[in-house]
N, C-alpha and C positions, 0 to 999 in steps of 0.2 A: 720315651712317646708310651701314649696309651690309645687305644681304642674308645670312639665313645658310642652312643647306642645304635648310631646308624651306619657305624664302623669306620667314621672318621676319623684322621690321624688326631691327637690330641696333645700338646707335650708341657710341661709342666715348669713355669718361669723358674722354680726354685730348681729343680733338674737343670735347666739349661744356664742356670745362672753359674752351677759348678763347670757345666760342660766347656763355659766360654773363658772357663779362669777368673772368676770375680771373688774375691774373697769377700766382700761387704755386700749386703741386699741392696741398702741407699744408692750407691753409684750406677748398681744394677739396675734399678728402679727408675733412675733416671733415664738410663737407654731404653727402657719397654715406654717409657711416655713420650720420647722422641719417634720412637716406629708410630704409636699412636697418631700421633699428629701427623704424621708423615701419610700413614693410611688416610684419616680424615680427610687431608688436603688432595687425594684422588678423588673423593667424592665417596669412600664406601662408609659406612657403620663400624667405628673402630669395635662397637662392643660384639660385633656377629666373630671378630679375631681374638680379642682380647676379654675373654669372661673372668669376671673376678671368683676367684675361689679360697680356701682356706689348705694349710697343708701342714701336718703335724711332722715336726722336725724335731731332732734331740738338741738338749739345754735349757737351760731356766732353771727355776727353781728346783721341781720335780722332775727333771729330768727331760720330760718330754711337754713339749709345748705346740699349742697352735700358731700359723703366723701365717700372713697375708702371701696370697700367692694367686697365680692366672692361670688360665688355663687356653693356651695358645693354638691355633690353628696352624697349619704348617706354613701358611702365609704371613699369619704373624709373626711366627718363629724365623720366617726367613727375613722381615723387615728387622726385626731387634737383631740380627747378625749384621745386618748392612749399616746399623745404627750404633756397633759396639766399637771399643776399642782396637782402631786397627793396628793398633803396636803390641797387641797382645796374637800371639799362633793360635792358640784355642778360636779366637775369633775369624782369624781368614779360615781355620778348617771348616768353621761352621758354617759361615759366607758359601764355599765351595761345597758342603756337604748339600745346603737348602738348595743352591744354585742349580746342582745336580738333580734333584728332586724333584724342583718345579719343572726343568726341562723333560725330563720322562713322563711327569702328568701332562704337558703339553702335547706330546707325541702320543700318549695313551688316547687321550681324548679328541685328535685331531679330526676335522669332519669331512665328511666326504667330497672331494673335490670335483666330481665327476657331475654335479649339478651345478646349477647356477645358486642355488641358496647357499650351498656348502662352499662354493668362493667366498660370496657373500660372507659368510658367516668366521672364515678363516681370516677375510681382510679386515673385519671388524677386529677381529681376538688382535691381532698385528697392530693394529690402530691403537685400541685398549692399551696395551703392554706398551707402546711407545710412548703414550702420555705418561701411564705410571712412572716409565722409568725419567721424562722430562722431569715431572714433580717431585719424583723422590731425590733428583739430585740437586734440585734448587731447594727443598727442604733440608737434605743434608748439609749443602754449603752453606745455611744459613746456621743451623742449630750442632753441626761437627767442633770438636774442639781445635781451634786455628792453631796453626804452628806458632810458637811463639819463643819470647826472649827466655825465657823459663826452662824450655824443653830440655836442656843440658842437663840439667839438674834433676829432672823428675827420674823417679824408678818407674816398675813395669805397670802400676797403678797409676801413674800421673801424679803421684805426692813427691812433695821435697821434704827431707828430713832436715833436723835443724843443722847437723854439718855442713849440708848440702846447700843452705840458705846463708851460714857465714862465709860459702865461697862464694857465692853469687853476689855477695854484696861487699866483694872484698875491696872494691876500690873507696865504697862508702865507707866503710869502717875500719879503716886503714890495717886491713889483714888480721880482724879478730878471727880466733878460733871460736870451735862449738862454746865453751864455757864461757869466755869473755863474753860473745856475743849475744847468748842467752843475759847475762849481766846488763849488756846495753839495754835490750826489751825491757828488763826490769826498770831500768833507768827513765826510760820513757813510758813507763807505766804499762806497756803489751805485756801482758801474761799468761803463757801457755804452758800453766801447770798440769798437774794430776787432777782428772775429774773429781776423783774424791774428795778433795779440798773445798769445802763449802765456801771458804774466805775468796777462793778466786772464781772471777766472772767468767768460765770457762767456756763454759755452754753460749753463751753470745756469738764466739768466735766460731764454733760448730754450726750452730743454725743459721749464720751469715755465709756458711760455706766457705771460711777462711781456711779452716784447717780441719783435720782427721784425728782420731787417736786408734792405734791398730796396738793390737799386743804382738810383742817380737821377742824373741830367744835372747835372755843373756843370761848364759851359763848354763845353769840347770835350773833356770826358773822361767816365768814369762812373764815380762815387764810392760807399762804401756809405755807408748812412745808417741810424741806429738809428731805431726807432719803438718805443713803448710800445703794449701792448693795453690792454683797459677794464680787464682783470683787472690788469695790470702797474701801472695806475694807482692801484687800489685796494691793491695792496699796498705802492706806494711812499708812499700818505697814510697808511699804519700805521706803515711805516718810519720816515718825518719826524715822526709824532705832529702831524698835523694832524686838529684837531676839526674838526667836521661844521659849525662855523659857519663856517670859512673854506673850504669845498668849494663849488664851483656848483650852484646851486638845479637839482633836478631837472624 
């Protein structure tokens, strides 16, 4: 958290990404965009609370590089926490933190209720907060990930590895394990292999948000591993012609 030239709190989205337990920027940026839409739905200008910025991070060819960032107000950061993945304990902690800080700010600026003007101001602030809460709940009901048939196979990041995908399609494949399941995918011309292989149209699946690649530990080295998203699992079920009766129960 930083202070701007007016002494107001400003949060780096990149820093908040780490605090909220997101390993990759892209899914966290999706969370930020959901929060921005919620703020705009309440009649506010999201640019006032989500200012574009750049941040120098470790990595890249030269060891340090500039990356896209946002400077968030406390209000903006609070909405990012609300829009976050509720399965992450870090997100729950962030929600609690910003809720407490918001309440503290409300108490610190409570109007003088000994005058009619103060009473009116207080009533208007409660009405605005109630409208914002209703709008937020409606927006999040639309945009938040719905509980679905793949939840039991998802990891903490909401992704499904090949072994878990094989289990999910157990009925449809006759109990194929991970290796034979991947062979089955190749037979169907569904190829989820390594990014560096230019012969494989891998990026198509990533761009369509059907799959993600993460580096995971394998002994003493890090290797790339493919993970399906729930959207990718739905797509794969259609691709393989899997009927509803062969899918996990919701």
